[in-house]
Chimera marker file (.cmm) of the C-alpha trace (Angstrom):
<marker_set name="trace">
<marker id="1" x="0.368" y="-0.342" z="0.110" r="1" g="1" b="0" radius="0.5"/>
<marker id="2" x="2.910" y="2.288" z="-0.892" r="1" g="1" b="0" radius="0.5"/>
<marker id="3" x="1.574" y="6.447" z="-0.528" r="1" g="1" b="0" radius="0.5"/>
<marker id="4" x="3.388" y="8.145" z="-4.216" r="1" g="1" b="0" radius="0.5"/>
<marker id="5" x="3.654" y="11.779" z="-2.885" r="1" g="1" b="0" radius="0.5"/>
<marker id="6" x="3.616" y="13.912" z="-5.460" r="1" g="1" b="0" radius="0.5"/>
<marker id="7" x="6.358" y="16.818" z="-6.569" r="1" g="1" b="0" radius="0.5"/>
<marker id="8" x="3.438" y="19.624" z="-6.481" r="1" g="1" b="0" radius="0.5"/>
<marker id="9" x="3.068" y="18.240" z="-2.665" r="1" g="1" b="0" radius="0.5"/>
<marker id="10" x="6.954" y="18.117" z="-2.140" r="1" g="1" b="0" radius="0.5"/>
<marker id="11" x="6.808" y="21.750" z="-3.165" r="1" g="1" b="0" radius="0.5"/>
<marker id="12" x="3.939" y="22.780" z="-1.490" r="1" g="1" b="0" radius="0.5"/>
<marker id="13" x="5.355" y="21.949" z="1.672" r="1" g="1" b="0" radius="0.5"/>
<marker id="14" x="8.727" y="23.374" z="1.033" r="1" g="1" b="0" radius="0.5"/>
<marker id="15" x="7.002" y="26.044" z="0.648" r="1" g="1" b="0" radius="0.5"/>
<marker id="16" x="4.915" y="26.000" z="3.529" r="1" g="1" b="0" radius="0.5"/>
<marker id="17" x="8.442" y="24.936" z="5.708" r="1" g="1" b="0" radius="0.5"/>
<marker id="18" x="10.484" y="28.113" z="4.088" r="1" g="1" b="0" radius="0.5"/>
<marker id="19" x="12.730" y="25.139" z="3.055" r="1" g="1" b="0" radius="0.5"/>
<marker id="20" x="14.855" y="25.559" z="-0.719" r="1" g="1" b="0" radius="0.5"/>
<marker id="21" x="15.264" y="21.682" z="-1.390" r="1" g="1" b="0" radius="0.5"/>
<marker id="22" x="17.895" y="20.357" z="-4.308" r="1" g="1" b="0" radius="0.5"/>
<marker id="23" x="16.493" y="17.408" z="-6.915" r="1" g="1" b="0" radius="0.5"/>
<marker id="24" x="17.990" y="15.381" z="-4.392" r="1" g="1" b="0" radius="0.5"/>
<marker id="25" x="16.281" y="16.096" z="-1.119" r="1" g="1" b="0" radius="0.5"/>
<marker id="26" x="13.043" y="16.758" z="-2.988" r="1" g="1" b="0" radius="0.5"/>
<marker id="27" x="13.449" y="12.521" z="-3.522" r="1" g="1" b="0" radius="0.5"/>
<marker id="28" x="14.714" y="11.977" z="-0.135" r="1" g="1" b="0" radius="0.5"/>
<marker id="29" x="12.032" y="13.765" z="1.083" r="1" g="1" b="0" radius="0.5"/>
<marker id="30" x="9.035" y="12.254" z="-1.256" r="1" g="1" b="0" radius="0.5"/>
<marker id="31" x="10.051" y="8.509" z="0.082" r="1" g="1" b="0" radius="0.5"/>
<marker id="32" x="9.875" y="9.621" z="3.819" r="1" g="1" b="0" radius="0.5"/>
<marker id="33" x="6.389" y="11.219" z="3.575" r="1" g="1" b="0" radius="0.5"/>
<marker id="34" x="5.447" y="7.603" z="1.842" r="1" g="1" b="0" radius="0.5"/>
<marker id="35" x="6.802" y="5.397" z="4.496" r="1" g="1" b="0" radius="0.5"/>
<marker id="36" x="5.639" y="7.905" z="7.349" r="1" g="1" b="0" radius="0.5"/>
<marker id="37" x="2.084" y="7.667" z="5.238" r="1" g="1" b="0" radius="0.5"/>
<marker id="38" x="2.295" y="3.942" z="5.107" r="1" g="1" b="0" radius="0.5"/>
<marker id="39" x="2.889" y="3.503" z="8.570" r="1" g="1" b="0" radius="0.5"/>
<marker id="40" x="0.570" y="6.014" z="10.055" r="1" g="1" b="0" radius="0.5"/>
<marker id="41" x="-1.694" y="3.367" z="7.502" r="1" g="1" b="0" radius="0.5"/>
<marker id="42" x="-0.679" y="0.305" z="9.217" r="1" g="1" b="0" radius="0.5"/>
<marker id="43" x="-1.647" y="2.081" z="12.450" r="1" g="1" b="0" radius="0.5"/>
<marker id="44" x="-4.940" y="2.210" z="10.807" r="1" g="1" b="0" radius="0.5"/>
<marker id="45" x="-5.436" y="-1.312" z="10.854" r="1" g="1" b="0" radius="0.5"/>
<marker id="46" x="-5.522" y="-1.768" z="14.564" r="1" g="1" b="0" radius="0.5"/>
<marker id="47" x="-8.531" y="-2.577" z="16.524" r="1" g="1" b="0" radius="0.5"/>
<marker id="48" x="-9.153" y="0.489" z="18.565" r="1" g="1" b="0" radius="0.5"/>
<marker id="49" x="-13.450" y="-0.561" z="19.247" r="1" g="1" b="0" radius="0.5"/>
<marker id="50" x="-13.992" y="-0.510" z="22.771" r="1" g="1" b="0" radius="0.5"/>
<marker id="51" x="-10.636" y="1.866" z="23.334" r="1" g="1" b="0" radius="0.5"/>
<marker id="52" x="-11.177" y="5.412" z="25.657" r="1" g="1" b="0" radius="0.5"/>
<marker id="53" x="-10.047" y="8.361" z="23.172" r="1" g="1" b="0" radius="0.5"/>
<marker id="54" x="-7.041" y="9.353" z="25.726" r="1" g="1" b="0" radius="0.5"/>
<marker id="55" x="-5.839" y="13.501" z="25.601" r="1" g="1" b="0" radius="0.5"/>
<marker id="56" x="-2.614" y="12.524" z="27.906" r="1" g="1" b="0" radius="0.5"/>
<marker id="57" x="-0.560" y="8.959" z="28.599" r="1" g="1" b="0" radius="0.5"/>
<marker id="58" x="-0.900" y="9.958" z="32.382" r="1" g="1" b="0" radius="0.5"/>
<marker id="59" x="-3.868" y="10.902" z="34.371" r="1" g="1" b="0" radius="0.5"/>
<marker id="60" x="-3.969" y="14.723" z="34.604" r="1" g="1" b="0" radius="0.5"/>
<marker id="61" x="-6.287" y="16.272" z="37.166" r="1" g="1" b="0" radius="0.5"/>
<marker id="62" x="-6.493" y="19.831" z="38.265" r="1" g="1" b="0" radius="0.5"/>
<marker id="63" x="-4.316" y="20.647" z="40.829" r="1" g="1" b="0" radius="0.5"/>
<marker id="64" x="-6.254" y="24.230" z="41.849" r="1" g="1" b="0" radius="0.5"/>
<marker id="65" x="-5.971" y="25.057" z="45.033" r="1" g="1" b="0" radius="0.5"/>
<marker id="66" x="-7.412" y="27.876" z="47.050" r="1" g="1" b="0" radius="0.5"/>
<marker id="67" x="-4.302" y="31.063" z="47.730" r="1" g="1" b="0" radius="0.5"/>
<marker id="68" x="-3.537" y="31.029" z="51.015" r="1" g="1" b="0" radius="0.5"/>
<marker id="69" x="-1.449" y="34.822" z="52.417" r="1" g="1" b="0" radius="0.5"/>
<marker id="70" x="1.105" y="32.375" z="54.516" r="1" g="1" b="0" radius="0.5"/>
<marker id="71" x="3.837" y="35.680" z="55.428" r="1" g="1" b="0" radius="0.5"/>
<marker id="72" x="1.544" y="38.459" z="55.532" r="1" g="1" b="0" radius="0.5"/>
<marker id="73" x="2.416" y="41.987" z="54.532" r="1" g="1" b="0" radius="0.5"/>
<marker id="74" x="5.030" y="42.586" z="56.616" r="1" g="1" b="0" radius="0.5"/>
<marker id="75" x="6.400" y="45.700" z="54.706" r="1" g="1" b="0" radius="0.5"/>
<marker id="76" x="8.344" y="47.075" z="57.773" r="1" g="1" b="0" radius="0.5"/>
<marker id="77" x="10.621" y="43.555" z="58.009" r="1" g="1" b="0" radius="0.5"/>
<marker id="78" x="11.035" y="43.877" z="54.434" r="1" g="1" b="0" radius="0.5"/>
<marker id="79" x="12.431" y="47.546" z="53.968" r="1" g="1" b="0" radius="0.5"/>
<marker id="80" x="14.910" y="46.498" z="56.727" r="1" g="1" b="0" radius="0.5"/>
<marker id="81" x="16.631" y="45.248" z="54.335" r="1" g="1" b="0" radius="0.5"/>
<marker id="82" x="16.933" y="47.201" z="51.734" r="1" g="1" b="0" radius="0.5"/>
<marker id="83" x="20.159" y="49.489" z="51.458" r="1" g="1" b="0" radius="0.5"/>
<marker id="84" x="18.092" y="52.805" z="51.430" r="1" g="1" b="0" radius="0.5"/>
<marker id="85" x="14.564" y="53.634" z="52.498" r="1" g="1" b="0" radius="0.5"/>
<marker id="86" x="13.038" y="56.887" z="51.377" r="1" g="1" b="0" radius="0.5"/>
<marker id="87" x="9.220" y="57.771" z="52.197" r="1" g="1" b="0" radius="0.5"/>
<marker id="88" x="8.265" y="53.659" z="53.117" r="1" g="1" b="0" radius="0.5"/>
<marker id="89" x="9.715" y="52.494" z="49.830" r="1" g="1" b="0" radius="0.5"/>
<marker id="90" x="13.168" y="51.261" z="47.676" r="1" g="1" b="0" radius="0.5"/>
<marker id="91" x="15.513" y="54.293" z="46.863" r="1" g="1" b="0" radius="0.5"/>
<marker id="92" x="17.871" y="52.680" z="43.765" r="1" g="1" b="0" radius="0.5"/>
<marker id="93" x="19.700" y="54.584" z="41.570" r="1" g="1" b="0" radius="0.5"/>
<marker id="94" x="18.134" y="56.683" z="38.872" r="1" g="1" b="0" radius="0.5"/>
<marker id="95" x="18.771" y="54.524" z="35.343" r="1" g="1" b="0" radius="0.5"/>
<marker id="96" x="17.052" y="57.352" z="32.930" r="1" g="1" b="0" radius="0.5"/>
<marker id="97" x="17.867" y="60.401" z="32.596" r="1" g="1" b="0" radius="0.5"/>
<link id1="1" id2="2" r="1" g="1" b="0" radius="0.2"/>
<link id1="2" id2="3" r="1" g="1" b="0" radius="0.2"/>
<link id1="3" id2="4" r="1" g="1" b="0" radius="0.2"/>
<link id1="4" id2="5" r="1" g="1" b="0" radius="0.2"/>
<link id1="5" id2="6" r="1" g="1" b="0" radius="0.2"/>
<link id1="6" id2="7" r="1" g="1" b="0" radius="0.2"/>
<link id1="7" id2="8" r="1" g="1" b="0" radius="0.2"/>
<link id1="8" id2="9" r="1" g="1" b="0" radius="0.2"/>
<link id1="9" id2="10" r="1" g="1" b="0" radius="0.2"/>
<link id1="10" id2="11" r="1" g="1" b="0" radius="0.2"/>
<link id1="11" id2="12" r="1" g="1" b="0" radius="0.2"/>
<link id1="12" id2="13" r="1" g="1" b="0" radius="0.2"/>
<link id1="13" id2="14" r="1" g="1" b="0" radius="0.2"/>
<link id1="14" id2="15" r="1" g="1" b="0" radius="0.2"/>
<link id1="15" id2="16" r="1" g="1" b="0" radius="0.2"/>
<link id1="16" id2="17" r="1" g="1" b="0" radius="0.2"/>
<link id1="17" id2="18" r="1" g="1" b="0" radius="0.2"/>
<link id1="18" id2="19" r="1" g="1" b="0" radius="0.2"/>
<link id1="19" id2="20" r="1" g="1" b="0" radius="0.2"/>
<link id1="20" id2="21" r="1" g="1" b="0" radius="0.2"/>
<link id1="21" id2="22" r="1" g="1" b="0" radius="0.2"/>
<link id1="22" id2="23" r="1" g="1" b="0" radius="0.2"/>
<link id1="23" id2="24" r="1" g="1" b="0" radius="0.2"/>
<link id1="24" id2="25" r="1" g="1" b="0" radius="0.2"/>
<link id1="25" id2="26" r="1" g="1" b="0" radius="0.2"/>
<link id1="26" id2="27" r="1" g="1" b="0" radius="0.2"/>
<link id1="27" id2="28" r="1" g="1" b="0" radius="0.2"/>
<link id1="28" id2="29" r="1" g="1" b="0" radius="0.2"/>
<link id1="29" id2="30" r="1" g="1" b="0" radius="0.2"/>
<link id1="30" id2="31" r="1" g="1" b="0" radius="0.2"/>
<link id1="31" id2="32" r="1" g="1" b="0" radius="0.2"/>
<link id1="32" id2="33" r="1" g="1" b="0" radius="0.2"/>
<link id1="33" id2="34" r="1" g="1" b="0" radius="0.2"/>
<link id1="34" id2="35" r="1" g="1" b="0" radius="0.2"/>
<link id1="35" id2="36" r="1" g="1" b="0" radius="0.2"/>
<link id1="36" id2="37" r="1" g="1" b="0" radius="0.2"/>
<link id1="37" id2="38" r="1" g="1" b="0" radius="0.2"/>
<link id1="38" id2="39" r="1" g="1" b="0" radius="0.2"/>
<link id1="39" id2="40" r="1" g="1" b="0" radius="0.2"/>
<link id1="40" id2="41" r="1" g="1" b="0" radius="0.2"/>
<link id1="41" id2="42" r="1" g="1" b="0" radius="0.2"/>
<link id1="42" id2="43" r="1" g="1" b="0" radius="0.2"/>
<link id1="43" id2="44" r="1" g="1" b="0" radius="0.2"/>
<link id1="44" id2="45" r="1" g="1" b="0" radius="0.2"/>
<link id1="45" id2="46" r="1" g="1" b="0" radius="0.2"/>
<link id1="46" id2="47" r="1" g="1" b="0" radius="0.2"/>
<link id1="47" id2="48" r="1" g="1" b="0" radius="0.2"/>
<link id1="48" id2="49" r="1" g="1" b="0" radius="0.2"/>
<link id1="49" id2="50" r="1" g="1" b="0" radius="0.2"/>
<link id1="50" id2="51" r="1" g="1" b="0" radius="0.2"/>
<link id1="51" id2="52" r="1" g="1" b="0" radius="0.2"/>
<link id1="52" id2="53" r="1" g="1" b="0" radius="0.2"/>
<link id1="53" id2="54" r="1" g="1" b="0" radius="0.2"/>
<link id1="54" id2="55" r="1" g="1" b="0" radius="0.2"/>
<link id1="55" id2="56" r="1" g="1" b="0" radius="0.2"/>
<link id1="56" id2="57" r="1" g="1" b="0" radius="0.2"/>
<link id1="57" id2="58" r="1" g="1" b="0" radius="0.2"/>
<link id1="58" id2="59" r="1" g="1" b="0" radius="0.2"/>
<link id1="59" id2="60" r="1" g="1" b="0" radius="0.2"/>
<link id1="60" id2="61" r="1" g="1" b="0" radius="0.2"/>
<link id1="61" id2="62" r="1" g="1" b="0" radius="0.2"/>
<link id1="62" id2="63" r="1" g="1" b="0" radius="0.2"/>
<link id1="63" id2="64" r="1" g="1" b="0" radius="0.2"/>
<link id1="64" id2="65" r="1" g="1" b="0" radius="0.2"/>
<link id1="65" id2="66" r="1" g="1" b="0" radius="0.2"/>
<link id1="66" id2="67" r="1" g="1" b="0" radius="0.2"/>
<link id1="67" id2="68" r="1" g="1" b="0" radius="0.2"/>
<link id1="68" id2="69" r="1" g="1" b="0" radius="0.2"/>
<link id1="69" id2="70" r="1" g="1" b="0" radius="0.2"/>
<link id1="70" id2="71" r="1" g="1" b="0" radius="0.2"/>
<link id1="71" id2="72" r="1" g="1" b="0" radius="0.2"/>
<link id1="72" id2="73" r="1" g="1" b="0" radius="0.2"/>
<link id1="73" id2="74" r="1" g="1" b="0" radius="0.2"/>
<link id1="74" id2="75" r="1" g="1" b="0" radius="0.2"/>
<link id1="75" id2="76" r="1" g="1" b="0" radius="0.2"/>
<link id1="76" id2="77" r="1" g="1" b="0" radius="0.2"/>
<link id1="77" id2="78" r="1" g="1" b="0" radius="0.2"/>
<link id1="78" id2="79" r="1" g="1" b="0" radius="0.2"/>
<link id1="79" id2="80" r="1" g="1" b="0" radius="0.2"/>
<link id1="80" id2="81" r="1" g="1" b="0" radius="0.2"/>
<link id1="81" id2="82" r="1" g="1" b="0" radius="0.2"/>
<link id1="82" id2="83" r="1" g="1" b="0" radius="0.2"/>
<link id1="83" id2="84" r="1" g="1" b="0" radius="0.2"/>
<link id1="84" id2="85" r="1" g="1" b="0" radius="0.2"/>
<link id1="85" id2="86" r="1" g="1" b="0" radius="0.2"/>
<link id1="86" id2="87" r="1" g="1" b="0" radius="0.2"/>
<link id1="87" id2="88" r="1" g="1" b="0" radius="0.2"/>
<link id1="88" id2="89" r="1" g="1" b="0" radius="0.2"/>
<link id1="89" id2="90" r="1" g="1" b="0" radius="0.2"/>
<link id1="90" id2="91" r="1" g="1" b="0" radius="0.2"/>
<link id1="91" id2="92" r="1" g="1" b="0" radius="0.2"/>
<link id1="92" id2="93" r="1" g="1" b="0" radius="0.2"/>
<link id1="93" id2="94" r="1" g="1" b="0" radius="0.2"/>
<link id1="94" id2="95" r="1" g="1" b="0" radius="0.2"/>
<link id1="95" id2="96" r="1" g="1" b="0" radius="0.2"/>
<link id1="96" id2="97" r="1" g="1" b="0" radius="0.2"/>
</marker_set>
């Protein structure tokens, strides 16, 4: 069940991928794409009746939790670590003139 890939298809894929392919590269790409499509056809032969579709291989659940403040807003303690403070704010060197 060999899939035949046309030259036009290879040209179009090259345009989409913004690739400039030589004639040898185009032939190699045609063979590779044909093998990929053959593999997909082979997978389509599998009996998947009764198999539930999955969105992920591992069981995934939401990990949302309520936000809880743990250390609060201890402004004075945070500002105590700053090299310079003015009017309850950090003082930093001027970077824009």
